[in-house]
A tleap script that builds the chain and sets N, CA, C and O, in Angstrom:
source leaprc.protein.ff14SB
mol = sequence {
  NMET THR ARG GLY THR HIE GLU GLY THR ARG
  MET ARG ARG GLY ARG ARG GLY ARG ARG GLY
  GLY ARG ARG GLY ARG ARG ARG ARG ARG PRO
  ARG LEU CYS ALA ARG LEU GLN ARG MET ARG
  ASP PHE GLU VAL GLY PHE ALA ARG THR MET
  ALA GLY ARG TYR ARG TRP GLN LEU THR ARG
  GLU HIE ASN ALA MET LEU ARG ALA ARG GLN
  ARG GLU ALA GLU GLN ARG GLU LEU GLU GLU
  LYS ILE GLN LEU GLU VAL ASP GLN LYS ILE
  GLU GLU GLY LEU GLY ASP GLU LYS GLN GLY
  ASP CGLU
}
set mol.1.N position { -17.339 -32.092 -26.471 }
set mol.1.CA position { -16.707 -33.293 -25.966 }
set mol.1.C position { -16.308 -34.285 -26.682 }
set mol.1.O position { -17.105 -34.909 -27.383 }
set mol.2.N position { -14.785 -34.639 -26.608 }
set mol.2.CA position { -14.230 -35.583 -27.617 }
set mol.2.C position { -14.488 -36.882 -27.404 }
set mol.2.O position { -14.364 -37.256 -26.237 }
set mol.3.N position { -14.864 -37.801 -28.336 }
set mol.3.CA position { -15.248 -38.904 -27.903 }
set mol.3.C position { -14.077 -39.903 -27.706 }
set mol.3.O position { -13.088 -39.767 -28.426 }
set mol.4.N position { -14.119 -40.966 -26.720 }
set mol.4.CA position { -13.043 -41.883 -26.828 }
set mol.4.C position { -11.869 -41.165 -25.549 }
set mol.4.O position { -10.755 -41.651 -25.351 }
set mol.5.N position { -12.334 -40.128 -24.906 }
set mol.5.CA position { -11.458 -39.684 -23.528 }
set mol.5.C position { -12.447 -39.692 -22.714 }
set mol.5.O position { -13.656 -39.687 -22.949 }
set mol.6.N position { -11.772 -39.707 -21.558 }
set mol.6.CA position { -12.579 -39.514 -20.194 }
set mol.6.C position { -12.883 -38.374 -19.610 }
set mol.6.O position { -13.442 -38.324 -18.514 }
set mol.7.N position { -12.462 -37.118 -20.449 }
set mol.7.CA position { -12.395 -36.052 -20.209 }
set mol.7.C position { -13.866 -35.443 -19.742 }
set mol.7.O position { -14.015 -34.882 -18.657 }
set mol.8.N position { -14.854 -35.615 -20.638 }
set mol.8.CA position { -16.502 -35.252 -20.520 }
set mol.8.C position { -16.673 -36.262 -19.404 }
set mol.8.O position { -16.918 -35.670 -18.353 }
set mol.9.N position { -16.637 -37.375 -19.283 }
set mol.9.CA position { -17.301 -38.052 -18.163 }
set mol.9.C position { -16.704 -37.713 -17.030 }
set mol.9.O position { -17.491 -37.552 -16.098 }
set mol.10.N position { -15.295 -37.506 -16.726 }
set mol.10.CA position { -14.538 -36.898 -15.549 }
set mol.10.C position { -15.358 -35.713 -15.233 }
set mol.10.O position { -15.632 -35.530 -14.047 }
set mol.11.N position { -15.873 -34.724 -16.287 }
set mol.11.CA position { -16.443 -33.539 -15.525 }
set mol.11.C position { -17.743 -33.771 -15.331 }
set mol.11.O position { -18.209 -33.203 -14.343 }
set mol.12.N position { -18.578 -34.516 -16.047 }
set mol.12.CA position { -19.826 -35.162 -15.415 }
set mol.12.C position { -19.757 -35.490 -14.273 }
set mol.12.O position { -20.374 -34.957 -13.351 }
set mol.13.N position { -18.884 -36.545 -14.175 }
set mol.13.CA position { -18.869 -37.518 -12.424 }
set mol.13.C position { -18.539 -36.471 -11.692 }
set mol.13.O position { -19.208 -36.222 -10.689 }
set mol.14.N position { -17.471 -35.678 -12.045 }
set mol.14.CA position { -16.857 -35.001 -11.123 }
set mol.14.C position { -16.613 -35.452 -9.295 }
set mol.14.O position { -16.230 -36.610 -9.133 }
set mol.15.N position { -16.779 -34.765 -8.241 }
set mol.15.CA position { -16.614 -35.289 -7.169 }
set mol.15.C position { -17.595 -36.608 -6.524 }
set mol.15.O position { -17.180 -37.433 -5.710 }
set mol.16.N position { -18.620 -36.579 -6.957 }
set mol.16.CA position { -19.679 -37.520 -6.449 }
set mol.16.C position { -19.862 -38.644 -6.951 }
set mol.16.O position { -20.933 -39.184 -6.673 }
set mol.17.N position { -19.056 -39.256 -7.704 }
set mol.17.CA position { -18.621 -40.525 -8.193 }
set mol.17.C position { -19.638 -40.727 -9.119 }
set mol.17.O position { -19.790 -39.805 -9.920 }
set mol.18.N position { -20.448 -41.782 -9.233 }
set mol.18.CA position { -21.282 -42.347 -10.361 }
set mol.18.C position { -22.510 -41.052 -10.451 }
set mol.18.O position { -23.097 -40.832 -11.511 }
set mol.19.N position { -22.732 -40.413 -9.436 }
set mol.19.CA position { -24.129 -39.409 -9.171 }
set mol.19.C position { -23.840 -38.040 -10.349 }
set mol.19.O position { -24.694 -37.336 -10.887 }
set mol.20.N position { -22.479 -37.990 -10.484 }
set mol.20.CA position { -22.122 -36.865 -11.164 }
set mol.20.C position { -21.995 -35.239 -10.260 }
set mol.20.O position { -22.639 -34.957 -9.249 }
set mol.21.N position { -21.116 -34.457 -10.875 }
set mol.21.CA position { -20.407 -33.252 -9.992 }
set mol.21.C position { -21.587 -32.260 -10.500 }
set mol.21.O position { -22.423 -32.405 -11.391 }
set mol.22.N position { -21.336 -31.193 -9.593 }
set mol.22.CA position { -22.260 -30.178 -10.121 }
set mol.22.C position { -23.735 -29.946 -10.248 }
set mol.22.O position { -24.415 -29.471 -11.157 }
set mol.23.N position { -24.058 -30.477 -8.928 }
set mol.23.CA position { -25.347 -30.692 -8.753 }
set mol.23.C position { -25.694 -29.282 -7.765 }
set mol.23.O position { -24.880 -28.412 -7.457 }
set mol.24.N position { -27.129 -29.348 -7.387 }
set mol.24.CA position { -27.818 -28.109 -6.441 }
set mol.24.C position { -27.631 -27.037 -7.397 }
set mol.24.O position { -27.634 -27.262 -8.607 }
set mol.25.N position { -27.463 -25.838 -6.890 }
set mol.25.CA position { -27.581 -24.350 -7.119 }
set mol.25.C position { -26.610 -24.559 -8.031 }
set mol.25.O position { -25.596 -25.131 -7.631 }
set mol.26.N position { -26.694 -24.160 -9.412 }
set mol.26.CA position { -25.369 -24.105 -10.439 }
set mol.26.C position { -25.228 -22.602 -10.244 }
set mol.26.O position { -26.012 -21.738 -9.853 }
set mol.27.N position { -23.995 -22.586 -10.640 }
set mol.27.CA position { -22.976 -21.178 -10.614 }
set mol.27.C position { -23.808 -20.655 -11.951 }
set mol.27.O position { -24.248 -21.249 -12.935 }
set mol.28.N position { -23.821 -19.145 -11.492 }
set mol.28.CA position { -24.472 -18.296 -12.569 }
set mol.28.C position { -23.311 -17.792 -14.116 }
set mol.28.O position { -23.395 -17.455 -15.297 }
set mol.29.N position { -22.361 -18.040 -13.097 }
set mol.29.CA position { -21.087 -17.051 -14.022 }
set mol.29.C position { -20.724 -18.699 -15.088 }
set mol.29.O position { -20.730 -19.868 -14.702 }
set mol.30.N position { -20.513 -18.268 -16.140 }
set mol.30.CA position { -19.830 -19.383 -16.927 }
set mol.30.C position { -18.469 -19.581 -16.798 }
set mol.30.O position { -17.605 -18.721 -16.627 }
set mol.31.N position { -18.317 -21.007 -16.910 }
set mol.31.CA position { -16.838 -21.471 -16.360 }
set mol.31.C position { -16.160 -21.051 -17.702 }
set mol.31.O position { -16.517 -20.940 -18.875 }
set mol.32.N position { -14.931 -20.856 -16.930 }
set mol.32.CA position { -13.441 -20.594 -17.891 }
set mol.32.C position { -13.094 -21.916 -18.438 }
set mol.32.O position { -13.457 -22.948 -17.874 }
set mol.33.N position { -12.346 -21.913 -19.606 }
set mol.33.CA position { -11.907 -22.882 -20.084 }
set mol.33.C position { -10.632 -22.965 -19.358 }
set mol.33.O position { -10.267 -22.026 -18.651 }
set mol.34.N position { -9.880 -24.121 -19.502 }
set mol.34.CA position { -8.941 -24.588 -18.525 }
set mol.34.C position { -7.956 -23.467 -18.405 }
set mol.34.O position { -7.628 -22.947 -17.339 }
set mol.35.N position { -7.394 -23.050 -19.917 }
set mol.35.CA position { -6.129 -22.403 -20.009 }
set mol.35.C position { -6.529 -21.181 -19.067 }
set mol.35.O position { -5.849 -20.960 -18.065 }
set mol.36.N position { -7.590 -20.413 -19.370 }
set mol.36.CA position { -8.056 -19.039 -18.527 }
set mol.36.C position { -7.747 -19.185 -17.501 }
set mol.36.O position { -6.958 -18.479 -16.874 }
set mol.37.N position { -8.498 -20.447 -17.007 }
set mol.37.CA position { -8.614 -20.511 -15.308 }
set mol.37.C position { -7.263 -20.793 -14.623 }
set mol.37.O position { -7.081 -20.568 -13.427 }
set mol.38.N position { -6.261 -21.333 -15.506 }
set mol.38.CA position { -4.909 -21.557 -14.729 }
set mol.38.C position { -4.571 -20.093 -14.800 }
set mol.38.O position { -4.075 -19.667 -13.757 }
set mol.39.N position { -4.722 -19.178 -15.811 }
set mol.39.CA position { -3.934 -18.035 -16.157 }
set mol.39.C position { -4.562 -17.049 -14.866 }
set mol.39.O position { -3.863 -16.117 -14.467 }
set mol.40.N position { -5.876 -17.303 -14.259 }
set mol.40.CA position { -6.541 -16.554 -13.536 }
set mol.40.C position { -5.993 -16.781 -11.871 }
set mol.40.O position { -5.700 -15.928 -11.034 }
set mol.41.N position { -5.990 -18.214 -11.780 }
set mol.41.CA position { -5.294 -18.827 -10.748 }
set mol.41.C position { -4.029 -18.288 -10.442 }
set mol.41.O position { -3.845 -17.835 -9.312 }
set mol.42.N position { -3.192 -18.273 -11.225 }
set mol.42.CA position { -1.937 -17.948 -11.354 }
set mol.42.C position { -1.692 -16.428 -10.846 }
set mol.42.O position { -0.829 -16.026 -10.066 }
set mol.43.N position { -2.836 -15.608 -11.604 }
set mol.43.CA position { -2.626 -14.260 -11.363 }
set mol.43.C position { -2.981 -13.812 -9.768 }
set mol.43.O position { -2.460 -12.896 -9.132 }
set mol.44.N position { -3.998 -14.718 -9.345 }
set mol.44.CA position { -4.496 -14.243 -8.133 }
set mol.44.C position { -3.407 -15.074 -7.056 }
set mol.44.O position { -3.589 -14.993 -5.842 }
set mol.45.N position { -2.608 -15.635 -7.461 }
set mol.45.CA position { -1.703 -16.494 -6.640 }
set mol.45.C position { -2.154 -17.508 -5.794 }
set mol.45.O position { -1.710 -17.857 -4.699 }
set mol.46.N position { -3.215 -17.992 -6.527 }
set mol.46.CA position { -4.124 -19.278 -5.721 }
set mol.46.C position { -4.253 -18.844 -4.487 }
set mol.46.O position { -3.803 -19.401 -3.486 }
set mol.47.N position { -5.109 -17.453 -4.547 }
set mol.47.CA position { -5.468 -16.835 -3.259 }
set mol.47.C position { -6.787 -17.440 -2.942 }
set mol.47.O position { -7.099 -17.724 -1.786 }
set mol.48.N position { -7.676 -17.667 -4.116 }
set mol.48.CA position { -9.209 -18.050 -3.996 }
set mol.48.C position { -9.098 -19.546 -3.418 }
set mol.48.O position { -10.178 -19.924 -2.963 }
set mol.49.N position { -8.172 -20.392 -3.331 }
set mol.49.CA position { -8.140 -21.771 -3.109 }
set mol.49.C position { -7.710 -21.838 -1.838 }
set mol.49.O position { -8.124 -22.734 -1.102 }
set mol.50.N position { -6.744 -20.822 -1.368 }
set mol.50.CA position { -6.154 -20.596 0.089 }
set mol.50.C position { -7.410 -20.268 0.753 }
set mol.50.O position { -7.755 -21.003 1.678 }
set mol.51.N position { -8.236 -19.161 0.389 }
set mol.51.CA position { -8.959 -18.553 0.921 }
set mol.51.C position { -10.061 -19.766 1.428 }
set mol.51.O position { -10.502 -19.773 2.578 }
set mol.52.N position { -10.361 -20.576 0.620 }
set mol.52.CA position { -11.203 -21.397 0.672 }
set mol.52.C position { -10.999 -22.416 1.666 }
set mol.52.O position { -11.848 -22.827 2.457 }
set mol.53.N position { -9.690 -22.826 1.551 }
set mol.53.CA position { -9.025 -23.442 2.804 }
set mol.53.C position { -9.182 -23.377 4.419 }
set mol.53.O position { -9.489 -24.160 5.318 }
set mol.54.N position { -8.711 -21.676 4.267 }
set mol.54.CA position { -8.409 -21.265 5.409 }
set mol.54.C position { -9.561 -19.986 5.854 }
set mol.54.O position { -9.349 -19.121 6.704 }
set mol.55.N position { -10.848 -20.147 5.001 }
set mol.55.CA position { -11.568 -19.015 5.231 }
set mol.55.C position { -12.024 -19.304 6.666 }
set mol.55.O position { -11.966 -18.281 7.347 }
set mol.56.N position { -12.429 -20.303 7.289 }
set mol.56.CA position { -12.724 -20.307 8.636 }
set mol.56.C position { -11.808 -19.692 9.734 }
set mol.56.O position { -12.193 -19.168 10.779 }
set mol.57.N position { -10.625 -19.839 9.340 }
set mol.57.CA position { -9.550 -19.208 10.141 }
set mol.57.C position { -9.556 -17.713 9.961 }
set mol.57.O position { -9.451 -16.965 10.933 }
set mol.58.N position { -9.662 -17.325 8.882 }
set mol.58.CA position { -9.713 -15.758 8.763 }
set mol.58.C position { -11.027 -15.279 9.187 }
set mol.58.O position { -10.984 -14.235 9.838 }
set mol.59.N position { -12.227 -15.797 8.975 }
set mol.59.CA position { -13.284 -15.327 9.682 }
set mol.59.C position { -13.403 -15.457 10.805 }
set mol.59.O position { -14.392 -14.818 11.165 }
set mol.60.N position { -12.709 -16.184 11.990 }
set mol.60.CA position { -12.386 -16.213 13.196 }
set mol.60.C position { -11.791 -15.191 13.636 }
set mol.60.O position { -12.229 -14.546 14.589 }
set mol.61.N position { -10.522 -14.845 12.895 }
set mol.61.CA position { -9.674 -13.994 13.166 }
set mol.61.C position { -10.344 -12.683 12.885 }
set mol.61.O position { -10.118 -11.883 13.792 }
set mol.62.N position { -11.112 -12.190 11.904 }
set mol.62.CA position { -11.577 -10.820 11.618 }
set mol.62.C position { -12.461 -10.738 12.888 }
set mol.62.O position { -12.303 -9.751 13.607 }
set mol.63.N position { -13.504 -11.806 13.285 }
set mol.63.CA position { -14.594 -11.529 14.145 }
set mol.63.C position { -13.856 -11.277 15.559 }
set mol.63.O position { -14.378 -10.474 16.333 }
set mol.64.N position { -12.670 -11.927 15.922 }
set mol.64.CA position { -12.092 -11.475 16.984 }
set mol.64.C position { -11.454 -9.828 17.279 }
set mol.64.O position { -11.350 -9.222 18.346 }
set mol.65.N position { -11.026 -9.336 15.627 }
set mol.65.CA position { -10.637 -8.130 15.785 }
set mol.65.C position { -11.754 -7.326 15.779 }
set mol.65.O position { -11.540 -6.161 16.113 }
set mol.66.N position { -12.956 -7.635 15.475 }
set mol.66.CA position { -14.094 -6.698 15.346 }
set mol.66.C position { -14.664 -6.942 16.664 }
set mol.66.O position { -15.357 -6.000 17.048 }
set mol.67.N position { -14.587 -7.868 17.427 }
set mol.67.CA position { -15.214 -7.831 18.814 }
set mol.67.C position { -14.287 -6.781 19.511 }
set mol.67.O position { -14.754 -5.818 20.120 }
set mol.68.N position { -13.123 -6.990 19.404 }
set mol.68.CA position { -11.960 -6.169 20.065 }
set mol.68.C position { -12.166 -4.669 19.889 }
set mol.68.O position { -12.048 -3.883 20.829 }
set mol.69.N position { -12.479 -4.304 18.646 }
set mol.69.CA position { -12.675 -3.288 18.104 }
set mol.69.C position { -13.913 -2.748 19.023 }
set mol.69.O position { -13.862 -1.637 19.550 }
set mol.70.N position { -14.842 -3.479 19.145 }
set mol.70.CA position { -16.084 -2.879 19.648 }
set mol.70.C position { -16.116 -2.706 21.311 }
set mol.70.O position { -16.652 -1.862 22.030 }
set mol.71.N position { -15.424 -3.705 21.556 }
set mol.71.CA position { -14.784 -3.357 23.082 }
set mol.71.C position { -14.456 -2.386 23.573 }
set mol.71.O position { -14.943 -1.844 24.566 }
set mol.72.N position { -13.222 -1.919 22.657 }
set mol.72.CA position { -12.622 -0.668 22.686 }
set mol.72.C position { -13.537 0.432 22.717 }
set mol.72.O position { -13.598 1.308 23.580 }
set mol.73.N position { -14.234 0.304 21.704 }
set mol.73.CA position { -15.172 1.414 21.466 }
set mol.73.C position { -16.102 1.822 22.783 }
set mol.73.O position { -16.239 2.941 23.277 }
set mol.74.N position { -16.751 0.453 23.231 }
set mol.74.CA position { -17.274 0.483 24.356 }
set mol.74.C position { -16.671 1.295 25.639 }
set mol.74.O position { -17.121 2.157 26.394 }
set mol.75.N position { -15.528 0.650 25.524 }
set mol.75.CA position { -14.674 0.895 26.873 }
set mol.75.C position { -14.326 2.892 26.854 }
set mol.75.O position { -14.244 3.613 27.848 }
set mol.76.N position { -14.214 3.234 25.650 }
set mol.76.CA position { -13.973 4.794 25.354 }
set mol.76.C position { -15.134 5.524 25.683 }
set mol.76.O position { -15.088 6.612 26.256 }
set mol.77.N position { -16.340 4.869 25.283 }
set mol.77.CA position { -17.417 5.737 25.403 }
set mol.77.C position { -17.733 5.703 27.163 }
set mol.77.O position { -17.948 6.783 27.714 }
set mol.78.N position { -17.745 4.629 27.852 }
set mol.78.CA position { -17.951 4.370 29.253 }
set mol.78.C position { -17.060 5.338 29.949 }
set mol.78.O position { -17.614 6.008 30.820 }
set mol.79.N position { -15.682 5.568 29.725 }
set mol.79.CA position { -14.758 6.738 30.233 }
set mol.79.C position { -14.947 8.146 29.656 }
set mol.79.O position { -14.540 9.204 30.136 }
set mol.80.N position { -15.561 7.972 28.667 }
set mol.80.CA position { -15.788 9.498 28.417 }
set mol.80.C position { -17.234 9.899 29.277 }
set mol.80.O position { -17.380 11.045 29.701 }
set mol.81.N position { -17.903 9.224 29.412 }
set mol.81.CA position { -19.250 9.401 30.127 }
set mol.81.C position { -18.854 9.595 31.531 }
set mol.81.O position { -19.450 10.532 32.062 }
set mol.82.N position { -17.903 8.889 32.379 }
set mol.82.CA position { -17.443 8.910 33.627 }
set mol.82.C position { -16.832 10.302 33.714 }
set mol.82.O position { -17.084 10.921 34.747 }
set mol.83.N position { -16.036 10.921 32.756 }
set mol.83.CA position { -15.095 11.985 32.507 }
set mol.83.C position { -16.280 13.100 32.593 }
set mol.83.O position { -16.100 13.983 33.430 }
set mol.84.N position { -17.370 13.148 31.883 }
set mol.84.CA position { -18.158 14.077 31.609 }
set mol.84.C position { -18.697 14.241 33.189 }
set mol.84.O position { -18.450 15.240 33.865 }
set mol.85.N position { -19.472 13.098 33.662 }
set mol.85.CA position { -20.015 13.278 35.147 }
set mol.85.C position { -19.119 13.957 35.946 }
set mol.85.O position { -19.407 14.994 36.542 }
set mol.86.N position { -17.785 13.283 35.990 }
set mol.86.CA position { -16.587 13.943 37.104 }
set mol.86.C position { -16.625 15.482 36.793 }
set mol.86.O position { -16.753 16.262 37.737 }
set mol.87.N position { -16.530 15.901 35.641 }
set mol.87.CA position { -16.321 17.324 35.461 }
set mol.87.C position { -17.676 18.083 35.640 }
set mol.87.O position { -17.522 19.277 35.900 }
set mol.88.N position { -18.813 17.704 35.568 }
set mol.88.CA position { -20.066 18.331 35.972 }
set mol.88.C position { -20.021 18.429 37.416 }
set mol.88.O position { -20.232 19.425 38.108 }
set mol.89.N position { -19.657 17.021 37.845 }
set mol.89.CA position { -19.707 17.447 39.506 }
set mol.89.C position { -18.713 18.580 40.239 }
set mol.89.O position { -19.027 19.398 41.103 }
set mol.90.N position { -17.530 18.379 39.668 }
set mol.90.CA position { -16.318 19.401 39.878 }
set mol.90.C position { -16.842 20.752 39.362 }
set mol.90.O position { -16.301 21.705 39.923 }
set mol.91.N position { -17.772 21.077 38.422 }
set mol.91.CA position { -18.090 22.395 38.233 }
set mol.91.C position { -19.171 22.825 39.247 }
set mol.91.O position { -19.169 23.894 39.856 }
set mol.92.N position { -20.100 21.843 39.346 }
set mol.92.CA position { -21.120 21.968 40.354 }
set mol.92.C position { -20.295 22.575 41.788 }
set mol.92.O position { -20.505 23.723 42.182 }
set mol.93.N position { -19.493 21.787 42.378 }
set mol.93.CA position { -18.917 22.009 43.394 }
set mol.93.C position { -18.042 23.441 43.525 }
set mol.93.O position { -18.034 24.231 44.469 }
set mol.94.N position { -17.530 23.483 42.635 }
set mol.94.CA position { -17.084 25.109 42.410 }
set mol.94.C position { -17.911 25.840 42.314 }
set mol.94.O position { -17.427 26.853 42.819 }
set mol.95.N position { -18.924 26.081 41.995 }
set mol.95.CA position { -19.982 26.831 41.668 }
set mol.95.C position { -20.654 27.071 43.283 }
set mol.95.O position { -21.144 28.112 43.720 }
set mol.96.N position { -20.523 25.966 43.874 }
set mol.96.CA position { -21.263 25.885 45.318 }
set mol.96.C position { -20.027 27.004 46.101 }
set mol.96.O position { -20.380 28.026 46.687 }
set mol.97.N position { -18.856 26.661 45.995 }
set mol.97.CA position { -17.797 27.169 46.681 }
set mol.97.C position { -17.799 28.926 46.438 }
set mol.97.O position { -17.655 29.737 47.353 }
set mol.98.N position { -17.976 29.232 45.148 }
set mol.98.CA position { -18.073 30.334 44.847 }
set mol.98.C position { -19.100 31.236 45.531 }
set mol.98.O position { -18.816 32.335 46.006 }
set mol.99.N position { -20.401 30.646 45.544 }
set mol.99.CA position { -21.380 31.084 46.041 }
set mol.99.C position { -21.167 31.502 47.621 }
set mol.99.O position { -21.425 32.583 48.150 }
set mol.100.N position { -20.544 30.153 48.286 }
set mol.100.CA position { -20.480 30.270 49.473 }
set mol.100.C position { -19.514 31.411 49.923 }
set mol.100.O position { -19.740 32.151 50.881 }
set mol.101.N position { -18.575 31.458 49.239 }
set mol.101.CA position { -17.587 32.775 49.559 }
set mol.101.C position { -18.120 34.006 49.648 }
set mol.101.O position { -17.835 34.802 50.542 }
set mol.102.N position { -19.011 34.244 48.620 }
set mol.102.CA position { -19.511 35.638 48.390 }
set mol.102.C position { -20.625 36.291 49.792 }
set mol.102.O position { -21.101 37.424 49.724 }
savepdb mol mol.pdb
quit
């Protein structure tokens, strides 16, 4: 930390004013220096910040999608079950008729 600049203090203070940022559970991964951080942000096209901002929307959409898929699967299973039952009934009916003919 260089003396005479606010850089270090700013870092220490962070978002929480006087109390200082970076409290609570610390990140395990070491922080990148500003230049590398900028490069990485640029590489990912700020996707991480966007994801943070819209994560709730994405999760909601994703959940909706999963729910729809689940519903479709259940519907399909139901239909298959019904079809099987119908087929069995038809076969039983045909069997009865055949026996009746003889």
